Backbone as CSV, one residue per row, in Angstrom:
resi,resn,N_x,N_y,N_z,CA_x,CA_y,CA_z,C_x,C_y,C_z
1,MET,233.693,-100.024,42.412,232.852,-98.106,42.886,231.765,-98.044,41.722
2,LYS,231.072,-97.665,42.506,229.737,-97.289,42.289,229.775,-96.001,41.548
3,ILE,229.232,-95.593,40.138,229.031,-94.134,40.002,227.396,-93.743,40.335
4,THR,227.511,-92.671,40.726,226.321,-91.949,40.821,225.924,-91.238,39.537
5,PRO,224.511,-91.436,39.162,223.927,-90.961,37.893,223.928,-89.732,38.204
6,ARG,224.235,-89.116,36.771,224.362,-87.389,36.566,223.141,-86.815,37.255
7,LEU,221.956,-86.999,37.114,220.544,-86.578,37.288,220.126,-86.712,38.962
8,LYS,220.873,-87.698,39.529,220.577,-88.120,40.873,221.573,-86.901,41.858
9,ALA,222.812,-86.744,41.090,223.682,-86.093,41.791,223.246,-84.527,41.436
10,ALA,222.565,-84.408,40.681,221.823,-83.042,40.214,220.970,-82.723,41.156
11,TYR,219.957,-83.831,41.518,218.972,-83.715,42.270,219.202,-83.083,43.479
12,GLU,220.392,-83.820,44.328,220.600,-83.985,45.407,221.177,-82.441,45.957
13,LYS,222.140,-81.882,44.891,222.606,-80.631,44.994,222.229,-79.477,44.471
14,GLU,221.217,-79.467,43.569,220.880,-78.654,42.928,219.453,-78.411,42.963
15,ILE,218.827,-79.174,42.596,217.317,-79.672,42.466,216.373,-79.402,43.662
16,ILE,216.712,-79.777,44.729,216.040,-79.968,45.942,216.134,-78.610,46.525
17,SER,216.991,-77.523,46.605,217.173,-76.433,46.979,216.130,-75.451,45.990
18,LYS,216.255,-75.710,44.379,215.365,-75.235,43.936,213.784,-75.213,44.084
19,LEU,213.685,-76.562,44.458,212.276,-76.521,44.675,211.639,-76.072,45.969
20,MET,212.287,-76.231,46.890,212.298,-75.396,48.086,211.868,-74.466,48.368
21,ASN,212.400,-73.654,47.316,212.133,-71.775,47.217,210.824,-72.112,46.467
22,LYS,210.767,-72.816,45.200,209.470,-72.692,43.931,208.307,-73.262,44.965
23,LEU,208.316,-74.176,45.809,207.177,-75.078,46.606,207.155,-74.343,47.927
24,SER,207.962,-73.118,48.514,207.847,-72.673,50.035,207.713,-73.665,50.937
25,VAL,208.809,-74.891,50.768,208.861,-75.730,51.489,210.286,-75.452,52.615
26,LYS,210.458,-75.828,53.680,211.257,-75.796,54.878,212.207,-76.772,54.842
27,ASN,211.507,-77.820,55.208,212.578,-78.920,55.250,212.601,-79.551,54.013
28,LYS,213.885,-80.353,53.691,214.335,-80.760,52.107,213.406,-82.345,52.273
29,HIS,213.050,-82.798,53.456,212.842,-84.204,53.371,211.057,-84.009,52.581
30,GLU,210.743,-82.792,52.741,209.137,-82.713,52.248,209.267,-82.191,50.871
31,VAL,210.582,-82.200,50.085,210.654,-82.107,49.059,209.989,-83.129,47.840
32,PRO,209.402,-83.175,46.774,208.743,-84.234,46.216,209.722,-84.843,45.707
33,LYS,209.746,-86.019,45.310,211.011,-87.172,44.254,210.342,-87.974,43.576
34,ILE,211.137,-88.239,42.474,210.686,-89.436,41.671,210.878,-90.897,42.406
35,ASP,209.793,-91.740,42.597,209.838,-92.874,43.538,210.450,-94.065,42.476
36,LYS,209.891,-94.014,41.159,209.895,-95.489,40.563,209.616,-94.877,39.345
37,ILE,209.543,-95.924,38.094,208.871,-95.652,36.665,208.576,-96.788,36.271
38,ILE,207.556,-96.961,35.829,206.453,-98.087,35.476,206.511,-98.012,33.841
39,LEU,207.178,-99.013,32.754,207.135,-99.115,31.707,205.835,-100.113,31.279
40,ASN,205.214,-100.251,30.462,204.040,-101.183,30.238,203.913,-101.267,28.934
41,MET,203.734,-102.275,28.048,203.771,-102.434,26.669,202.712,-103.744,26.143
42,GLY,201.587,-103.103,25.823,200.475,-104.101,25.486,200.942,-104.524,24.469
43,LEU,200.628,-106.423,24.205,200.504,-107.104,23.157,199.549,-106.840,22.094
44,GLY,198.173,-107.055,22.465,196.875,-107.568,22.245,196.899,-108.784,21.774
45,GLU,196.772,-109.002,20.208,196.580,-110.442,19.920,197.943,-110.851,19.490
46,ASP,198.776,-110.218,19.808,200.586,-110.975,19.325,200.757,-111.538,20.834
47,ALA,199.884,-111.515,21.779,200.384,-112.088,23.346,200.203,-113.641,23.321
48,SER,199.279,-114.284,22.398,199.762,-115.390,22.380,200.808,-115.922,21.526
49,ASP,201.593,-115.388,20.804,202.657,-115.998,19.896,203.740,-115.825,20.820
50,GLY,204.548,-116.803,21.121,205.709,-117.279,21.949,206.835,-116.229,21.284
51,LYS,207.102,-116.013,20.189,207.937,-115.539,19.468,207.974,-114.249,19.364
52,LYS,206.799,-113.743,19.210,206.239,-112.156,19.365,206.796,-111.515,20.630
53,ILE,206.480,-112.355,21.923,206.677,-111.991,23.430,208.061,-112.034,23.136
54,LYS,208.861,-112.754,22.934,210.242,-113.190,23.326,211.090,-111.728,22.717
55,SER,210.475,-111.306,21.448,211.146,-109.813,20.730,210.775,-108.954,21.780
56,CYS,209.668,-108.582,22.322,209.382,-107.829,22.893,210.088,-107.804,24.606
57,ILE,210.352,-108.728,24.303,211.136,-108.628,25.957,212.343,-108.308,25.663
58,ASP,213.064,-108.567,24.749,214.638,-108.245,24.109,214.627,-106.924,24.039
59,ASP,213.587,-106.085,23.269,213.131,-104.868,23.045,213.037,-103.861,24.395
60,MET,212.576,-104.601,25.116,212.325,-103.599,26.708,213.364,-104.078,27.314
61,SER,214.301,-105.127,27.517,215.559,-105.005,27.867,216.401,-104.145,27.622
62,LEU,216.718,-103.646,26.139,217.502,-103.292,25.496,217.093,-101.739,26.111
63,ILE,215.833,-101.285,26.168,215.420,-100.079,26.643,216.056,-99.358,27.949
64,THR,215.438,-100.357,28.688,215.407,-100.212,30.096,216.764,-100.745,30.806
65,GLY,217.676,-101.997,30.058,218.762,-102.429,30.701,217.836,-103.294,31.849
66,GLN,216.900,-103.870,31.934,216.260,-104.989,33.112,215.261,-105.508,32.261
67,LYS,215.312,-106.742,32.853,214.461,-107.955,32.121,212.906,-107.504,32.459
68,PRO,211.997,-107.435,31.631,210.504,-107.285,32.086,209.932,-108.721,32.541
69,ILE,208.650,-108.216,33.166,207.796,-109.516,33.643,206.683,-109.455,32.459
70,ILE,206.136,-110.856,32.172,205.201,-110.608,31.726,203.788,-110.845,32.136
71,THR,202.953,-109.902,31.953,201.886,-109.267,33.118,200.689,-110.167,31.989
72,LYS,199.643,-110.567,32.902,198.672,-111.387,32.781,197.293,-111.085,33.006
73,PHE,195.998,-111.378,32.440,194.470,-110.753,32.502,194.216,-111.036,33.720
74,LYS,193.661,-110.248,34.074,193.071,-110.494,35.638,191.700,-111.008,35.531
75,LYS,190.855,-110.684,34.493,189.624,-111.267,34.398,189.293,-111.395,32.497
76,SER,188.310,-112.299,32.465,187.934,-113.062,30.960,187.024,-111.746,30.703
77,ILE,187.270,-111.271,29.467,185.980,-110.389,28.811,186.055,-110.951,27.301
78,SER,185.001,-111.043,27.136,184.605,-111.859,25.568,184.672,-110.829,24.715
79,ASN,184.233,-109.489,25.105,184.628,-108.421,23.680,186.040,-107.834,23.446
80,PHE,186.890,-107.950,24.218,188.050,-107.840,24.257,188.631,-109.125,24.138
81,LYS,188.712,-110.282,23.706,189.030,-111.667,23.408,190.071,-111.945,24.478
82,THR,189.861,-111.710,25.507,190.930,-111.748,26.793,190.343,-112.815,27.926
83,ARG,191.035,-113.873,28.193,190.866,-114.979,28.928,191.684,-115.034,30.406
84,LYS,191.285,-115.145,31.704,191.853,-114.798,32.562,193.363,-115.816,32.785
85,GLY,194.224,-115.238,33.452,195.267,-115.812,33.295,196.332,-115.871,31.650
86,SER,195.787,-115.561,30.810,196.690,-115.654,29.646,197.138,-113.991,29.654
87,ASN,198.560,-114.262,28.611,199.479,-113.369,28.414,198.749,-111.948,27.900
88,ALA,198.804,-110.774,28.512,198.625,-109.290,28.517,199.603,-108.558,27.916
89,GLY,200.959,-108.608,28.196,202.072,-107.796,27.557,203.166,-108.012,28.560
90,VAL,203.942,-107.139,28.407,205.561,-106.948,29.440,205.481,-105.618,30.207
91,LYS,206.097,-105.849,31.296,205.920,-104.855,32.304,207.481,-104.323,32.928
92,VAL,207.896,-103.282,33.195,209.311,-103.133,33.969,209.013,-102.333,34.892
93,THR,209.739,-102.298,36.004,209.463,-101.359,37.219,211.127,-100.887,37.769
94,LEU,211.358,-99.585,36.940,212.482,-99.169,37.312,212.874,-98.118,38.559
95,ARG,213.776,-98.620,39.694,214.287,-97.754,40.568,215.641,-97.119,40.586
96,GLY,215.967,-96.600,41.514,217.459,-96.470,41.904,217.986,-95.596,40.920
97,ALA,219.284,-96.151,40.467,220.149,-95.741,39.485,219.776,-96.092,38.210
98,LYS,219.150,-97.125,37.908,218.480,-97.597,36.499,217.462,-96.339,36.370
99,MET,216.866,-95.972,37.063,215.531,-95.315,36.698,216.301,-93.730,36.602
100,TYR,217.082,-93.381,37.263,217.756,-91.796,36.652,218.593,-91.972,35.234
101,GLU,218.610,-93.028,34.979,219.711,-93.078,34.118,218.860,-93.412,32.765
102,PHE,217.236,-93.804,32.932,216.370,-94.131,31.828,216.038,-92.582,31.912
103,ILE,215.902,-91.671,32.794,215.178,-90.299,32.516,216.255,-89.374,31.751
104,ASP,217.040,-89.374,32.039,218.668,-88.823,31.220,218.653,-89.362,29.640
105,ARG,218.166,-90.478,29.206,218.149,-90.824,28.215,216.563,-90.733,27.411
106,LEU,215.578,-90.780,28.284,214.311,-90.491,27.846,214.203,-88.676,27.227
107,VAL,214.563,-87.981,28.271,214.370,-86.555,28.076,215.297,-86.228,26.626
108,ASN,216.823,-86.691,26.834,217.877,-86.034,25.975,217.912,-86.659,24.552
109,ILE,217.736,-87.759,24.645,217.742,-88.517,23.495,216.485,-88.875,22.800
110,ALA,215.780,-89.887,23.555,214.562,-90.799,23.015,213.331,-89.408,22.854
111,LEU,212.861,-89.028,23.503,211.798,-87.568,23.192,212.078,-86.749,22.070
112,PRO,213.053,-86.167,22.110,213.388,-85.385,20.742,213.124,-85.848,19.283
113,ARG,213.239,-87.269,19.283,213.687,-87.973,17.935,212.008,-88.350,17.531
114,ILE,211.033,-87.875,18.213,209.438,-88.167,17.999,209.225,-87.206,16.860
115,LYS,208.452,-87.808,15.991,208.097,-86.837,14.832,207.033,-85.888,15.088
116,ASP,207.210,-84.474,14.634,206.184,-83.280,14.889,206.096,-83.413,16.412
117,PHE,206.844,-83.588,17.642,206.886,-83.705,18.879,206.586,-82.108,19.242
118,ARG,205.250,-81.885,20.166,205.100,-80.416,20.656,205.396,-80.525,22.057
119,GLY,205.725,-81.260,22.816,205.674,-81.452,24.448,204.758,-82.485,24.856
120,LEU,204.849,-82.710,26.270,204.366,-83.369,26.735,202.989,-82.482,27.652
121,PRO,201.706,-82.992,27.730,200.556,-82.046,28.390,200.781,-81.965,29.533
122,SER,200.468,-80.701,30.134,200.652,-80.760,31.815,199.281,-81.220,32.362
123,LYS,198.416,-81.788,31.787,197.074,-82.556,32.055,197.291,-83.898,32.501
124,SER,198.101,-84.269,32.216,198.261,-85.936,32.587,199.119,-86.168,33.680
125,VAL,198.602,-85.300,35.026,198.778,-86.184,35.974,197.189,-86.656,36.747
126,ASP,197.730,-87.515,37.197,196.659,-88.520,37.607,196.024,-87.958,39.419
127,ILE,195.185,-88.712,39.887,194.491,-88.190,41.055,196.111,-88.423,42.396
128,SER,196.759,-89.671,42.026,197.519,-89.672,42.890,198.908,-89.133,42.672
129,ASN,199.022,-87.978,42.033,199.995,-87.290,41.229,201.131,-87.795,40.694
130,ASN,200.512,-88.837,40.133,201.741,-89.291,38.937,201.640,-89.231,37.746
131,TYR,202.637,-88.883,36.911,202.799,-88.233,35.502,202.652,-89.726,35.006
132,SER,201.657,-89.616,33.987,201.372,-91.029,33.057,201.378,-90.364,31.439
133,PHE,202.217,-90.924,30.420,201.980,-90.567,29.077,202.470,-91.667,28.247
134,GLY,202.123,-91.357,26.827,202.180,-93.026,26.005,203.214,-92.395,24.994
135,ILE,203.702,-93.193,24.574,204.901,-93.563,23.388,204.392,-94.214,22.153
136,LYS,204.088,-93.942,20.977,203.489,-94.550,20.090,204.411,-95.599,19.184
137,GLU,205.661,-94.721,19.307,206.545,-96.166,18.459,207.610,-96.139,19.314
138,HIS,208.058,-97.564,19.787,208.949,-97.551,20.688,210.741,-97.525,20.137
139,ILE,210.701,-97.296,19.009,211.941,-97.157,17.984,212.758,-96.042,18.274
140,ILE,211.868,-95.111,19.042,212.490,-93.938,19.499,213.910,-93.773,20.223
141,PHE,214.051,-95.208,21.330,214.967,-95.479,21.716,215.827,-96.177,20.906
142,PRO,217.451,-95.272,20.661,218.245,-95.908,19.827,218.888,-97.184,20.058
143,GLU,218.412,-97.654,21.555,219.124,-98.939,21.997,218.280,-99.946,20.853
144,VAL,217.255,-99.701,20.320,216.540,-100.878,19.750,216.744,-100.605,18.117
145,ASN,217.290,-101.757,17.423,217.888,-101.744,16.112,216.584,-101.974,15.450
146,PHE,216.241,-101.045,14.725,215.114,-100.911,13.780,215.357,-102.091,12.859
147,ASP,216.444,-102.695,12.030,216.310,-103.641,11.155,215.746,-105.146,11.976
148,LYS,215.929,-105.434,13.276,215.321,-106.637,13.677,214.235,-106.203,14.540
149,VAL,213.296,-105.225,14.294,211.654,-105.038,15.271,210.974,-105.706,13.975
150,ASP,210.486,-106.442,14.239,209.041,-107.014,13.716,208.045,-106.146,13.385
151,LYS,207.792,-105.423,14.418,206.431,-104.478,14.648,206.782,-103.382,15.347
152,ILE,206.343,-102.254,15.203,206.626,-101.057,15.768,205.362,-100.667,16.383
153,ARG,205.725,-101.028,18.199,204.808,-101.042,19.287,204.625,-99.607,19.996
154,GLY,203.477,-99.358,20.857,203.562,-98.351,21.710,203.899,-98.710,23.085
155,LEU,204.240,-97.754,24.124,204.704,-97.842,25.206,203.911,-96.663,26.238
156,ASP,203.468,-97.521,27.386,203.113,-96.944,28.404,204.099,-96.344,29.925
157,ILE,204.216,-95.233,30.020,205.301,-94.830,30.608,204.418,-94.031,31.929
158,THR,205.088,-94.258,33.090,204.563,-93.908,34.466,205.103,-93.730,35.474
159,ILE,205.203,-92.256,35.899,206.254,-91.595,36.457,205.435,-91.461,37.986
160,VAL,205.968,-92.273,38.962,205.245,-92.436,40.427,205.963,-91.329,41.144
161,THR,205.634,-90.366,41.688,206.335,-89.337,42.503,205.910,-89.245,43.852
162,THR,206.426,-88.428,44.727,206.054,-88.547,46.366,205.167,-87.184,46.607
163,SER,204.845,-86.563,45.521,204.430,-85.525,45.675,202.944,-85.226,46.324
164,LYS,202.571,-84.146,46.774,200.983,-84.194,47.409,200.067,-83.311,46.822
165,ASN,200.773,-82.407,45.596,199.567,-82.157,44.444,200.199,-81.820,43.080
166,LYS,199.211,-81.887,42.259,199.716,-82.046,40.617,200.621,-80.605,40.671
167,GLU,200.714,-79.430,41.365,201.679,-78.437,40.825,203.167,-78.672,40.798
168,ALA,203.020,-79.715,42.459,204.287,-80.098,42.416,204.735,-81.031,41.804
169,THR,203.944,-81.983,41.234,204.764,-83.058,40.155,205.271,-82.266,39.380
170,ILE,204.548,-81.168,38.338,205.094,-80.526,37.186,206.352,-79.817,37.492
171,GLU,206.387,-79.314,38.761,207.118,-78.463,38.767,208.465,-79.535,38.915
172,LEU,208.263,-80.514,39.768,209.442,-81.777,39.730,209.977,-82.065,38.032
173,LEU,209.083,-82.193,37.460,209.487,-82.831,36.170,210.406,-81.766,35.437
174,LYS,209.975,-80.803,35.857,210.485,-79.625,34.521,211.970,-79.209,34.892
175,GLU,212.234,-79.712,36.317,213.509,-79.430,36.880,214.198,-80.876,36.190
176,PHE,213.737,-81.733,35.843,214.456,-82.854,35.411,214.462,-82.521,33.791
177,ASN,214.418,-81.678,33.151,214.014,-81.119,31.756,212.790,-81.772,31.087
178,PHE,212.187,-82.340,31.561,210.722,-82.970,30.956,210.160,-81.742,30.120
179,PRO,209.856,-82.026,28.835,209.710,-80.984,27.892,207.906,-80.542,28.094
180,ILE,207.466,-80.391,29.182,206.023,-79.986,29.591,205.297,-78.467,29.067
181,THR,204.676,-78.831,28.289,203.653,-77.313,27.884,202.612,-77.187,28.868
182,ASN,202.267,-76.099,29.117,201.193,-75.373,29.657,200.033,-75.008,28.677
183,LYS,200.350,-75.102,27.594,199.467,-74.583,26.569,198.122,-75.701,26.658
184,LYS,197.287,-75.254,26.487,195.919,-76.011,26.200,195.740,-76.605,24.657
185,ASN,195.632,-78.050,24.594,195.825,-78.609,23.115,194.510,-78.682,22.857
186,TRP,193.409,-78.563,23.452,191.932,-78.549,23.164,191.745,-79.766,22.221
187,GLY,192.370,-80.747,22.705,192.243,-82.076,21.878,193.077,-82.151,20.548
188,PHE,193.916,-82.015,21.115,195.088,-81.715,19.443,194.968,-80.716,18.714
189,MET,195.596,-80.014,18.973,195.517,-78.565,17.938,196.007,-78.769,16.773
190,ALA,195.231,-78.118,15.384,195.553,-78.428,14.514,197.224,-77.949,14.052
191,LYS,197.511,-78.231,12.894,198.828,-77.892,12.477,198.946,-76.075,12.292
192,LYS,199.899,-75.288,12.265,199.677,-73.824,12.302,199.480,-73.729,10.952
193,SER,200.042,-74.189,10.002,200.585,-74.047,8.590,198.805,-74.314,7.817
194,SER,198.367,-75.274,8.560,196.698,-75.551,7.914,195.879,-74.601,8.197
195,ILE,195.906,-73.711,9.483,195.034,-72.799,10.193,195.411,-71.493,9.418
196,GLN,196.600,-70.995,8.916,196.981,-70.007,8.252,196.606,-70.263,6.808
197,LYS,196.544,-71.179,5.990,195.987,-71.528,4.813,194.387,-71.327,4.903
198,ASN,194.007,-71.837,5.811,192.436,-71.437,5.736,192.129,-69.840,5.802
199,LEU,192.958,-69.548,6.765,192.679,-67.827,6.894,192.965,-66.861,5.735
200,LYS,193.915,-67.563,4.866,194.296,-66.685,3.462,193.208,-67.024,2.507
201,ARG,192.203,-68.073,2.886,191.575,-68.294,2.016,190.006,-67.320,2.203
202,ILE,189.607,-67.260,3.411,188.826,-66.620,3.986,189.076,-65.087,3.622
203,LYS,190.202,-64.605,3.649,190.746,-63.398,3.066,190.359,-63.144,1.649
204,LEU,190.854,-64.366,0.599,190.753,-64.021,-0.459,189.311,-64.235,-0.997
205,ALA,188.692,-64.655,-0.079,186.879,-65.123,-0.668,186.318,-63.561,0.004
206,LYS,186.628,-62.820,0.697,186.208,-61.674,0.879,186.663,-60.446,0.061
207,LYS,187.661,-60.476,-0.529,188.459,-59.723,-1.687,187.714,-59.946,-2.745
208,PHE,187.418,-61.133,-3.414,186.707,-61.605,-4.658,185.085,-61.484,-4.847
209,ALA,185.063,-61.696,-3.777,183.461,-61.876,-3.242,182.685,-61.093,-4.421
210,LYS,182.459,-59.888,-4.854,181.988,-58.692,-5.225,182.369,-59.145,-7.043
211,LYS,183.031,-59.790,-7.209,183.627,-59.672,-8.696,183.157,-61.259,-9.124
212,ARG,183.397,-62.229,-8.049,182.822,-63.348,-8.601,181.064,-63.551,-8.749
213,GLU,180.541,-62.369,-7.779,179.117,-62.416,-7.748,178.441,-61.742,-9.124
214,ALA,179.214,-60.957,-9.551,179.340,-60.119,-10.969,179.391,-61.109,-12.149
215,LEU,180.381,-61.876,-12.055,180.567,-62.443,-13.117,179.698,-63.606,-13.236
216,LYS,179.080,-64.469,-12.037,178.267,-65.412,-11.965,176.916,-64.879,-12.344
217,ARG,176.243,-63.579,-12.177,175.025,-63.214,-12.825,175.093,-63.045,-14.378
218,ILE,175.890,-62.513,-14.961,176.477,-62.682,-16.181,175.807,-63.951,-17.090
219,ILE,177.214,-65.187,-16.549,176.987,-66.466,-16.995,175.450,-66.930,-16.624
220,ASN,174.538,-66.692,-15.432,173.588,-67.263,-15.473,172.271,-66.547,-16.080
221,ASN,172.582,-65.673,-16.950,171.722,-64.640,-17.158,171.501,-64.991,-18.708
222,LYS,170.380,-66.034,-19.067,170.130,-66.739,-20.224,169.841,-65.422,-21.415
223,LYS,169.448,-64.612,-21.071,168.978,-63.283,-21.881,170.272,-62.791,-23.047
224,LEU,171.303,-63.037,-22.137,172.260,-62.208,-22.668,172.964,-63.261,-23.914
225,ASP,173.820,-62.705,-24.887,174.679,-63.292,-25.551,175.587,-64.345,-25.101
226,LEU,175.697,-65.646,-26.187,176.157,-66.967,-25.642,177.791,-66.320,-25.522
227,SER,178.275,-65.905,-26.247,179.697,-65.237,-26.029,180.077,-64.231,-25.320
228,GLU,179.309,-63.330,-25.039,179.472,-62.356,-23.654,179.113,-63.272,-22.213
229,ARG,178.481,-64.244,-22.306,178.299,-65.433,-21.106,179.758,-66.120,-20.984
230,PHE,180.208,-66.727,-22.399,181.167,-67.633,-22.334,182.448,-66.759,-21.749
231,GLU,182.726,-65.302,-22.372,183.867,-64.365,-21.791,183.753,-64.243,-20.105
232,ALA,182.555,-64.374,-19.436,182.336,-64.014,-18.085,183.246,-65.185,-17.582
233,GLN,182.978,-66.473,-18.022,183.351,-67.804,-17.506,184.683,-67.732,-17.829
234,LEU,185.253,-67.283,-18.720,186.682,-67.378,-18.498,187.283,-66.640,-17.838
235,LYS,186.642,-65.375,-17.661,187.115,-64.194,-16.340,187.016,-65.057,-15.173
236,LEU,186.215,-65.692,-14.800,185.635,-66.411,-13.654,186.752,-67.575,-13.171
237,ASN,187.375,-68.138,-14.270,188.181,-69.261,-14.210,189.717,-68.793,-14.231
238,LYS,189.855,-67.572,-14.202,191.215,-66.757,-14.212,191.338,-66.497,-12.530
239,LEU,190.208,-66.190,-12.124,190.408,-65.775,-10.681,190.975,-66.728,-9.625
240,PRO,191.909,-66.423,-8.481,192.283,-67.425,-8.061,191.107,-68.512,-7.215
241,LYS,191.660,-69.711,-7.167,190.806,-70.883,-6.844,190.591,-70.836,-5.381
242,ASN,191.356,-70.353,-4.570,191.052,-70.052,-3.501,190.135,-68.890,-2.723
243,SER,189.922,-68.375,-3.899,188.812,-67.255,-3.706,187.343,-68.021,-3.767
244,SER,187.177,-69.258,-4.130,185.597,-69.548,-3.857,185.397,-69.624,-2.086
245,LYS,184.093,-69.465,-2.094,184.068,-70.040,-0.658,183.694,-71.288,-0.269
246,ILE,183.786,-71.977,-1.311,183.475,-73.333,-1.000,184.960,-73.898,-0.486
247,ARG,185.891,-73.786,-0.983,187.206,-73.938,-0.372,187.455,-73.669,0.703
248,ILE,186.955,-72.707,1.803,186.873,-72.391,3.241,186.636,-73.599,3.768
249,ARG,187.474,-73.880,5.031,187.161,-75.169,5.564,186.572,-74.578,6.740
250,ASN,185.628,-75.325,7.675,184.883,-74.737,8.763,185.663,-75.461,9.812
251,ARG,186.745,-74.389,10.645,187.501,-74.566,11.418,186.965,-73.740,13.138
252,CYS,187.620,-74.738,13.856,187.420,-74.223,15.392,188.196,-73.109,15.718
253,GLU,187.850,-71.695,16.100,188.414,-70.635,16.103,189.166,-70.871,17.455
254,VAL,189.104,-71.581,18.182,190.100,-71.995,19.467,191.090,-72.911,19.191
255,SER,190.977,-74.221,18.698,191.920,-75.273,18.508,192.407,-75.466,17.144
256,GLY,191.606,-74.861,16.389,191.439,-74.964,14.344,191.402,-76.430,14.002
257,ARG,190.789,-76.937,14.685,190.690,-78.496,14.481,189.465,-77.979,13.332
258,PRO,189.265,-79.233,12.219,188.276,-78.889,11.409,187.004,-79.941,11.572
259,HIS,186.856,-81.285,12.544,186.192,-81.934,13.017,185.216,-81.675,14.128
260,GLY,183.686,-81.827,13.843,183.019,-81.522,15.216,182.958,-80.306,15.399
261,VAL,182.871,-79.440,14.192,182.774,-78.050,14.600,181.149,-77.869,14.721
262,TYR,180.460,-76.573,15.582,179.466,-76.138,15.992,179.389,-74.903,14.625
263,ARG,178.921,-74.841,13.685,178.991,-73.787,13.010,178.269,-72.279,13.619
264,LYS,177.388,-72.720,14.520,176.893,-71.037,15.144,177.913,-70.766,16.305
265,LEU,178.266,-71.464,16.998,179.387,-71.267,17.965,180.791,-70.733,17.616
266,LYS,181.184,-71.571,15.959,182.567,-71.741,15.777,183.613,-72.222,16.733
267,ILE,182.806,-73.272,16.999,184.194,-73.686,18.201,183.737,-75.497,18.245
268,SER,184.907,-76.501,18.278,184.407,-77.639,18.044,184.325,-78.115,19.515
269,ARG,183.547,-79.099,19.492,182.874,-79.899,20.301,183.831,-80.237,21.512
270,ILE,185.200,-80.691,21.385,186.148,-80.864,22.510,186.607,-79.574,23.511
271,ALA,186.537,-78.331,22.490,186.870,-77.003,23.091,185.669,-76.944,23.840
272,LEU,184.583,-76.876,23.381,183.169,-76.443,23.889,183.247,-77.153,25.719
273,ARG,183.346,-78.563,25.617,183.162,-79.241,26.775,184.313,-78.540,27.552
274,ASP,185.775,-78.565,26.929,186.698,-78.279,27.859,186.366,-76.891,28.746
275,MET,185.954,-75.748,27.522,185.446,-74.385,28.333,184.514,-74.418,29.226
276,ALA,183.450,-75.428,29.288,182.281,-75.499,29.933,182.420,-76.179,31.449
277,SER,183.440,-77.047,31.391,184.145,-77.738,32.659,184.879,-76.878,33.440
278,SER,185.555,-75.641,32.730,186.091,-75.015,33.499,185.475,-73.311,33.843
279,GLY,184.175,-73.596,33.495,183.362,-72.371,33.899,183.172,-71.209,32.944
280,LYS,183.825,-71.437,31.789,184.186,-70.099,31.289,182.794,-69.765,30.218
281,ILE,181.707,-70.818,30.014,180.538,-70.332,29.194,179.632,-70.472,30.272
282,PRO,178.876,-69.043,30.967,177.849,-69.356,31.766,176.406,-70.051,31.134
283,GLY,176.250,-70.466,32.230,174.661,-71.339,31.691,174.839,-72.554,31.376
284,LEU,176.229,-72.655,31.173,175.983,-74.370,30.184,176.531,-75.324,31.389
285,THR,175.957,-75.981,31.511,176.264,-77.115,32.589,176.574,-78.363,31.863
286,LYS,177.293,-79.608,32.693,177.634,-80.992,32.292,176.449,-81.762,31.812
287,SER,175.161,-81.399,32.210,173.958,-82.249,31.914,173.671,-82.042,30.421
288,SER,174.051,-80.578,29.948,173.192,-79.831,28.910,174.474,-79.645,28.139
289,TRP,175.337,-80.829,27.782,176.361,-80.707,26.461,175.565,-81.365,25.503
């Protein structure tokens, strides 16, 4: 007797009716569904080593419950040191019951184990309305024994759907409890704690600006007595270190990122491009980036 996966039963009983209301679909056969899931693990330089390929096959078999196939390079590219027909990595395609069981384990067990996990971006839907994302460490799956792993590797997961637009794909995945966030990451948002620390430094710098300037004038005035200048230096040293302008980091006001920030605009290069492409900056076109 075959046991129906929990998520498959939930899709047939609850999710279809919910999606019909959300997407304004009258026929239940028009409701999008997950067709298959493709997992790919690239090996890079380790692809030529037979032992490492075997360990990757074993890990992928434990993760998916299905034996993977070894992928081959289709072209020879000298810059990437790849030769046509040589091993590239391992791949698994899941369908049916195994697919639903994998989704259940991925959403409820594996993804919450990622360090500093902030959700999956809603922008990862491609032209074919399929959702793709990467995992940096394959050891997030509890099936993999950490002690026996020779190297921590990454995974690419593609969820192939039958949806006709991007919105339908996102709604479908949300019904399967995928932690998809609608917030714009602006090329990886900075930590909130780092942004708050920088804001505190700006406030302190404004608060002690006049005091610091007055003390520096006394220190730099060579006409004054040396003891008076030394006393002013001691007072300056007692002020909070973060009250100095040097301690303030030049950060993007949109994302909080400290790198690639235009000082005049006070936003990062990535945020500028994203805002320009969505038409939020009048007069700025793609050719003028």
